[in-house]
N, C-alpha and C positions, 0 to 999 in steps of 0.2 A: 361716438360723444362719449359712451360710458367708459372705454376704455382708455381715452384722453384723460378723463377725471381721475380714473384709478391710478394711473400712471403719475399725474401730477400731485396727487394725494402722497402717494408711496414717496416719490420724490423730495417732496417739503419734510416729510417724516424723518427720511433720512438725513437731510440738511439741519434739521432742528436738534437732532440728537448729537450729530457730529460738532455741534457747536458748544458742546458739555463739554465742562474742563475734565481733562484727562486725570486720571488718577492711577496710580503704581499698583500692578497686579497684586504684589505681595501684599498691601494693605487691605483689599477687598476679601483674599483668600483668610487672613486674620479675621476680618470681621465676619465671616462666612462661619469661621469656627466657633464664634463667640454664641452662635445659635445654640449650640448643643453643647453644655458642661461636660457631658460623659465621655466625648471626644477630646478631650483636653491632649491626651497625651498624640494623637493625630493631628491635632492642631499646632501643637508645637512643632512637629514635624514640618508639615504643610508650610508654617511660617518662615522656617529655617531654609527650607528647601528653595521656595518661591522667591526669596530675597537673592539667591545666588544662580537659580537655574535660567534666568534671564539672559546672564551673559553665554550661556552655552547653547542659545536657542530651545531652550525646552521650558516650558511654564508647565506646572504643578498642582493639581486639583485634589485635595484630600476629601473623604467620602462628607466631611463636614460643609464643605461647598455646595451639596446638592442637598443638603437636608430640607430646605424650603420646597423642593421641587418633588419631595416624598417619593424617592425611587424605590422599586422593590427587585429590579435587575440591574445588572451592567448597562444594559441596552438603555434603561431610564437615564442613567447618568451621563452614557457618551452623547445621546440626544443632547444634553443641555451645556456642552462644552461650547463656549463662546468660540465663533467663529470657523467651526469644523461642520462638516457633513460627511455621514460615512459613506463609502463607495466601494461597492464588491470586487469595481473592477470590470473590463468588456467579459462577461461570461459568456457572449454569445460567439465570440472567435474561437477558432478551434486551435487546440493546442493550450498551452499553460504560459505562454510568455506575457501576454497583455491579461491575465486574468486576476493580477495580484492586487487586494485591495489596500485601503489606507489603514488597517487596524493591526496591532500587534496585541499579543496577549504574553507578558513575561518577555518582552522582546522578541518573539517569533511569531510570525505569521502563521494564524490558524488554519483551515480547511481551503484548498482550491477548488471551485467549481462543483464540488459534491454538496457541501451544506452553505446556506448563505449565512455572511456574517452579522446579519442581524437575529439569525437561528442561534448563533455561537452566543452572541452576546445576552439573548435571551435566558439563555440555562445558566447563567452564571448569577447568583444570590448576591445582592448588594453588600450583606455582611461579610463576602468572601473577597471583596475588592479593597487592597489596602489604598492605594493612590490610582489615580490617572495622569498619565502625564501627554502633553500636546507638544509634539514634536513640530517646531515652525520652521525648520531649515533644514537643508543637507549637512547630514553630520557623517562622519566616518563609521561610526558603528551602527548606522541604520541604512537599509537599504529602502529609497524613497521609491523605485519602480514609478518613475513618471509622475508621483504625486506630489503637491507644494506641501503638503502637513500630514500628519500621522497622528494616530492617539495609540500610547500604549498603555494597557489596562494591568497594572501589576495586582497579582494575586496575594493575599496572605498565604503565608507557610502554613501547613498543616490545617487548613480549613474544614477538614473530614467531609463525611457524606452531607448533600445537599440537594433540593430540587426543586423545582417551580412548576407551576401548573397555571390555565387559563382558560375559563370557558366563556365563551359569547354568544348572545342568542340576539338575532336580529329581527326586526319586522319590515317588512318591506313596504313600497306603496300599494301593493295589491292584497297585503294580510297573509303575504307567504311568512311560515316561521322560517327561520336560517339558522341552524346551531353549529357553532365551530368549536374545537377542544384543541389544545395542546398539552403536552406536558414532558417533563425530563427528570433524569434522576442521575447524580452523579456519585460515583461509591471509588472507594479503592481495593483492588486487588493485587495484593502483594505492593509493589512498586510502581504499578500502573494504577493511573486515573482514567474509569470506564464511563461515557455518558451513555445513557440510553434516553432516546427521545420518538415521539409520537405525535403527529399532528394530522386531523382529518376533518370534516364536515360536509355540510352541503349548501347549495345555494340556490334558491329559486325565484328568478326575476320574471315579470310581465311588462316587456316594453310595449307601448303603443305609438303608432304613428299614422301620421296625416300627411298624405301626399297628392298633389295637383300635377296634371300633365296639361301642359301646351303643344298642340300640334300646329301643322301649318306655318312653318317658321317661327314656332314659339309665340304665335299671337293669338292664339284661339283656343280656350280651355275644353279640352274634349271628356276628360273625367277626373273625378277624385276618389281616393279611397283611405278605406279606414283600416290599418292592421293591428293585430294581436298576436302579439309573438312571445309565447312562453319559454323559458328556457331554465334548464336545471342544469347544475353541475355539481359533481361530488368527488370526492378522493379521499384517499387514505397514504399516509406516509412515515413510516416506521424510519428510525436512522439510528447510527451508533458512532461512537468516538472514543478513541484509545490513544492515551497520552501515557508512554513506556520510556522511563528514563533506563537506558540500558546498562548504562555506565557513568562515570562523572564527566565522559567526554562524547558519550552517544547517545542518540535518543531515537524514540521511533513514535510515529504518529499516522492514525488510520482512521478514515473518515467512511462511512456507507452510508446509503441511502436509498429506499425504494418507493417507488410512487406508482399508485394505480389510480386510472382517474376514468371518468364516464360523462358525456355532455350529451344533453337530448332537447331537441328544439320541436316545439309544435305551431304552426303557423298559420293564421286564418285573416285572409284578408278580402273586403267586401267593396267591389268597383262599381260605382254609379256614374252616369253623365249628370252634366250640368243642372239637369232638371230633378235628378234625385231618384231616376229609374236606375233599378240594377240592371247591370251589362255582366258582370261574370263574379266568379266564386273561384279564389283560388286557397288551396288546402296544401299545408307543406309538413313534411316531419321529416325529423333524421334521429339517428342513434348512433353516437361515436364513441370510442372509446380507446383507451391506450396504456401502454405500462413501460417505467423506465427504470432503470437501476445505474448507479454509478458509486466507483470506490476510488479513493486516492490514498496513497502511501507516501509518507515523507520520512526519509531518514537523513538525520544529521551526525557529523561526525566531525570534532574539533581535533584536527592534526596538532594542533600546537595553540599557544594564547594568541597566534595573531592568524592563524589558517585554519578554514574551515571548511568542509565538504556538506552539498546538501544534494540529496537524491529524491526526485518528484516521479511518480508514477502514476497515470490516470487512466480509467476503462470506463467509458461510459457506453451502455446500451438504451436502445428505445425502439418501440414499433407502436404503432396505431392502424386501427381500421376507423375510416369514415365513411358510415352509410349502413344499410341502403336509405338514400334520401330521395323520396319521392316529394314532386311537385306537380300537383293535379290541377286544371283550370276547367272550371265549370259554366255553363253558358245558358243562363246563370245557373238552371238545376241540374241538366243533362250533361255529363260528360263531353268535352271538347277535345281536349288534348292534354298531354303530360310528359314529365321527363323522370327519369332514375337516373341515380348517380351514386358511384362507388367510388372509393380510393383507399389503398392502404398502402403502408410505408414502413420501413425501418432504416435506423440511424445509428453508426457506430464510432466510436473516437477511442485512440488507443494513444496516448501520449508518454512520453519519456524526458525528463529535463536533468540535466547534468550542471551543477554550479560551484565555482571554487572562490571564496570570499577570502581578501588579503588585505589586513591592516598594515601598510607600511607606514610603520612610525606612527607619530600622533596626528600628523595632518593628510595622509593620503590613505586611501581605501581604495581597492579593487575588486572587482566583481565581473569573474568571466566563465563562460561554460558553451554549453551547447545542446539544442532539442531535437527532439524529431517527433512526428505525429503521423497517425494513418488513420486517414478519415472517409468514410464512405455513406452515401444515401443512395436506398432504393425504393423507386415509388411506381405505383401504378393506379390509372385511372380510367374510368368507365362510364361514357354517358350512354341513354338508349333514350331515344324520343317514339312518342306515340301520337300520330298525327291526328288521330281519331276515326282514321278511315276503316278502321277494322283489321287492319293487319297487324297490329299489336306493337310491341316495341321493337325499334330497329337502332342497332349501334349508330353511332355519331364519330365519324372519323374525325379525330383532333391530333395534330402535329405534336411529338414529343409529349405522350402521352405515359408511354412506359419507359423508364430510362433508370441508369445507373450510373452515379458519380465516383469515382474513387481519387483520393487525393493522398499523394505523398510528400510531405512537407518536412523540411529541417530547416534551422538558424544556426550561426554561431553569433556569441555575443558578447561585449567587453564594456563594462562601466567604469568610470572613474571620479572618486570624490576627493576635491582638493579644498582645504581649510587652509585658505589663504593668511587668514586673520581671526580675531575673533567676531568680526562685523561681514567678512568676506568669503564666500565659498562659490567653488565652481564645479558642476557637474557636465559630465560627457560619457558621451555612450555611441556604440555603432551595431546595429544588429545586421547582417547580410541573410536574405533567405532565398531557398532554392526549393521549389515546388513543381509537381507535375499532377496535372490532371487529366484524367483520362475518363471518358463519358461513353457508355454504350447502350444497346436498345433501339427506340427508333431515331436515336442520332449517334453516331460513331464520330469521336474525336479525341486526339491526344495533343497537349500543350504542356511546355514549360515555361516557368517564370522563373526570374532571379532578381530581387531587388535588395538594395542598401538602404537601411533608416540609420541616418545619425542624429544625434541629439546634442544639444548644450544649453543649460542653465546657469544664470548668472544670479546668486543669493546675496543682497547687501541689505545689513540691516544697521539703519541710520542712526536710529537709538533705540531704546526699550519700548517705544510706542509705533515706530513706523519702521515697516520692512519693505524693501522691492525687488522685485524677481523679472526678470528677461530669459525668455526661452524661444528658443528656434529648433525646430524639429521637421522630420519627414515622416510621413506615416504612409502606409499603404494598405487598404482595405482586402481583406478576404472575399473570395467571391461568395456568394450567397447559394448552395445548392439547391434551393428551392427555387431558384430563377432560372436554373437547366430544364425544368420540366413545367408542363403546362399547368393551370388552374382554373378552376370553374367555379363561380356563386350561381347557382340558378336562380335563386329568391331576390337576388339582387342584378338579376341580368348583367353579370360582370364575367368577361373570359379573358385569360392573359395566356399566350404561347409561350412556351419555354425558348430561350434563346441561348446556344450553346457556345456561341461568338464572343460574349462581352468578357470585357477585360476588366481587372481590379482598378478602381480610381486612386489616385496619388496623392497626397496632400502635401504641400510644404506651409507649415506655421510659424507665424511670428507673434508672440503673443508678451506683453508686459503686466505687471500686478503690484499695486499697491496696498499692503494691509496697514491699518490703524488698529492699534488696542488701546481701549481706553476704559480703565478700572474693570469690571467685569464683562465689558461689552467689545466688539470688534465691528470694524468696517473695513471690506475688502472691493477694490474696482479691479477688473481685467477688461484690458482691450487688446483685442487680437484679429488677425487678418490672416484668412486662409487663401491660399491659390491649388484651387484642383484641376487635374490634368484627368479626362475622360469621365466626367462624373456621373454617376449612375442615374438613369432617371428612366423615361418609356417612350421606345420608336416603335415606328410602323413597320410591320411585317405585310406583304401580299402573297397569297395563294396563287396557283395557276388560273385559278378561275378570277382574279382579279378582287377578291375580299381582301378587305383589310382589319389588321388584326393588331392588338396591343402586346408588345414583348417587352421586358425588361432589356435594358441594355445602355451604353454609353453614348451622351449626348453632346458632348465636347466639353471644354475648359471653362471653369466658373469659378467666382469669388465669392467669399464671404468675410465682411466687415462686423465685426460684432464687440459688443460692451455689456459686461456682466457687473452688476452690483449686489452685495451680500451684506446685510446687516443684523447684528446681533446686538441690543440696546436695553439695559434693565431702566426702567422708568421712574424711580424714585424722584426725580429731579422735577416730575410733572405732576408731583402728587400721589403717584400707583406703587404703592409698597410693593414688594415681592413680585412685581410685575416683568416681564420679559417680551420684548418684539422681536420677532425676525421677519427680514424682509430681503426676497431675493428677486431680481429684476434684471431680465436680459431682453436685449435687441439685437437683433439679425438683419443685416442689409445682404442680402444675396442677390448674384446676377449670373446669367448665362444666357448664350445666344440660344434662343428658341431653334433647332433643328428643322422645323415644319416650316415656320413663318419668317425665319430670319432676324426677328425682333427680342430686343433683351427682356427679360423677366425674372422674376424671384424662381428658386429652386421648387420645384414640384414635392409638396408632403411638408414645408418648412414653415414654420409660423414667425410673423415678424417680430413680436411681443410675446414676452411670459412671466406670469408675475405670480408671486407666492409670498402670502403673510400668514404670520403664526403669531399668537398671543397667547400668554398663557399667566395667570394671576394666582398666587397662593395665600391661603391665610392660614398661618401655620396653628394658631390657637384653636382655630373650630376645625384644624385637619380637613379642609376643603380646598379645591384647587378647580378652577372652571378656564375656558380658554375657547377659542375657534382658530382654523384656518380656512384659508380661500387661496383660491387657484383660478386663473384667469389665462386663456390663450386669444391672442387675436384671431381673426378670420384666415384661413388657410386655403392656399389653392391648389389643384393638382391638373397637369397638363398630360392628358393621354393622345394617341393617334386620332382615334375619332371622337372624342369625349374631353370636355373641361368641367371641372368640380369645383367648387366653393363651399368651404365647411365653415359655419359661425359657431362659436363657443361665448356668446356675447354675455351671459348671465355668469358665467364663471360657477365655480363649485364652492359653497359655504358649508363646513363643517363645524358643528359647536357641542363642547361635551361640558360635563361636570364631575369631579372625581372625589371620592373621600377616603381616609385611611383610617378612620376612627372605630371602626368595630374589627375585633377580632383577629387585628393584624393584617388584614385583606386590603387589598385596592379595588374598590367598587366604582366603576365607571358608565354612565349613561350619557348617551350623545344621540344626535341628530345627524345623518351625511345629507348631501345633495340638499340642502334645506331650501336653496331657492331655485329648483329644476325645473327650468320652463322649457327645456328641451332643447335638443341641439338641431342646427338648420342646417340642411343641404341643398344645393343646387347644382342640377347636372345639366349641362347643355351638351346634345347632341348634334352631330354635324352630318351632313348629306355628303358621304364621302369622308376625305381626309380632314383634319380640322385646318389645314391649310388653306382649303378654300374658303372657308370664311363662310359658309353657307348653312344656315341653322335648320334642322330638321325638326328638331323639338325641345321642349324643356320640361324638366321635372323638379319638383320643388318636394322638400321632404321636411316635416318637424318630427324628433321622435325622443321620447322620456320614458322615465320609469319612476316618476314620484321620487320624494324624500325615505330615506329607511331610517327607522328607529333602532337602537339597540343599548343592551346593557352588558357588559362584562366585569366578570371578577377576577382577580389575580391573585396569585398566592405562592409564598415560598415554604419549604419545609428543610 
């Protein structure tokens, strides 16, 4: 009921705002310029360019447009661009082809996979930004890389040395103090711009859980438990970026980052029977740590005014060690039984990409090239059980516990942008992938795959307020290396066996989008249909003793019909000056035939509804801003071989803040996160044998929360 009400209210808000009269973008840019008379020069440029940029598919925002938002960095500005959401690309995919984000700096893409786009923008002071361009459709001079829109941050020439810093201290619901610090400094060394950065801190939280267990087919309450789960995480991340113009035609960029982290956990559980008598006590602890580093080098060279080359190299190395994790059970005071868990692993990625960009006249642009990547993941897992007989810990035989997966993947690609007219542009592309995966250790197998991935997009600008986009494409997921090895969660009583036989899921997508811009606001509606072959899910594997285990695998073909609405709306017409409302609402209608029951059901792990609401209002004379953001998901379902899970997030996540810039040129923010945290609910239904039999063995209910978190953050530039 709560979800239905939220969706109804959001839909009404969207329709109300869309009924407002449409104003020209340039009028509002000029009005924004009037806020600060000192920016008159920028305002004149903004007004002039805004009046012409709409014909070329580019909307321009001068710094004065963002004055009421009191930004201190380029990230603050980009986050307030109407109808735009920053996207890092798919950073989890191996290689470079899918990792390009929707951000440009002076017309060039910044770091790839090494440093996030949010971090790049956070390190640019607002005074170094000349203007921000919103590229609303495919244009020959820009490589969209599959994104419908790009933001291009234009920096002032000769900006000089600058830096930014941020200190944040939060207080958890259990009164743990959690500090976080980040800082960066950009300076010139000869012709090169060098940025040094650091971020780090720690987080301590205590989760409280209440659980109920119903046995005898899920009809009889036999025990309930209270868990206290204390977690501690800390990290330190130094980084460096170098931009070096080697000549008028050549440039070099280097990004490097190192990360070291530690995660500790202590858990105490008290289990009672329905009468309140203590049955047992469970104690668990673990200490995990790891480190990784990544470096990206990009070399660009302009062969001529129309042809340019770009070479990108990436190296990533990661290692981690989980454990020792011990989990001991006392009955209720004396030791009864226990488990020990150890896991460690290494991951490596090396990639090289070469591309050629060719502007064939004023209406055509071609981008082609090739990429190769070598990846490997090596994991080892050990479990020991002590049954309390006095024999001590004995190793447990688990399939695919020690394994190494190596992949060599290459692709060739070509993309073409054709500007048919001022209103119509066409994008087409083809990527052809070759990959070979070899697994050794507890499982030995070698397989090869080849896939073609075509794409085609039509962009049509009906008028200055309305744009339409129609896209068709094929995508092939990469195999998740983690699914080749077994995984165990002792505390949650969950085990999955590695599956060396699963194949990548393939998806054909047809998608249509309508975007309407009104004044300083925008609305977009996306309708899409996905047809998936060999959908990723959970399958049942049976060992030689007849035991059934969960394993990742392919469960057949599935479909997904989805509708996404995105609104950015100023609220002056409702009497709220300097107020902006952002609403994101998405509906998924997924379907697949369950391989165990033969019945149609939704995809495992997907939520039908997702809602995000962000409200922000500024009071320029008082130099105060306040706002809130709210995030909500409908309940989700997980289908495993011997288990069904239902997860509920009915209350959602409400965050509230107040911010001021009136003292010492600093941005000071205070806020509360998860202000209405009443916990996340989960139901687990365990079956007697396979879920296909439908015979329930027991049902477990859980409520978990950590309470609200208050914080204060101070940011500044220098």
